[in-house]
C-alpha positions, 0 to 999 in steps of 0.5 A, spaced: 459 421 872 452 417 872 453 414 879 455 420 882 448 423 879 445 417 882 448 418 889 446 425 889 439 425 887 438 419 892 441 423 897 437 429 895 431 425 895 432 422 902 433 429 905 427 432 902 423 426 905 426 427 912 424 434 912 417 432 910 417 427 916 420 433 920 414 438 918 409 433 919 412 431 926 412 438 928 405 440 926 402 434 930 407 434 935 406 442 937 398 441 937 399 435 942 404 439 946 400 445 946 394 442 949 398 438 954 401 444 956 395 448 957 391 442 961 398 442 966 398 449 967 391 450 969 390 456 974 397 458 974 399 465 974 392 467 976 389 466 969 386 461 965 392 459 960 390 457 953 394 453 948 396 459 944 400 461 950 405 455 949 406 456 941 413 458 942 415 453 947 412 447 943 415 450 936 421 450 940 420 443 943 418 440 936 424 443 932 428 440 937 425 433 937 425 433 929 433 435 929 435 430 934 430 424 933 432 418 928 428 417 922 425 411 925 423 415 931 420 420 927 416 415 923 414 411 929 411 418 932 408 419 925 404 412 925 402 413 933 402 421 934 399 420 941 403 415 944 409 417 948 415 412 948 420 412 953 425 415 948 421 421 946 420 422 954 428 422 954 428 427 948 423 431 951 426 433 957 432 435 953 428 439 949 425 442 955 432 444 958 434 447 951 427 451 950 426 454 957 433 457 956 432 459 949 432 467 949 425 467 945 422 464 951 417 469 955 415 468 962 
């Protein structure tokens, strides 16, 4: 019974640590995403788009990455949030497809 409690406690701690990593990546990633998207879309739709215009999209993308990246990849992003490794580019493309087709997206 004691071993079971130890394993259960360890599993709970790992889950909680993973959630905090996901929250950290989400916050930093969303800021960078919104900044990049606003810069890439300047002059489109005849108005100046702001970072706030990409809040929902970047939240969706950050959530997708948090759920689909490994713990090691998440740690890598936390250590260097402005670096875009190749694996991140692959996940971002998948996230873009998933997020654009999400009914929450407004065009």
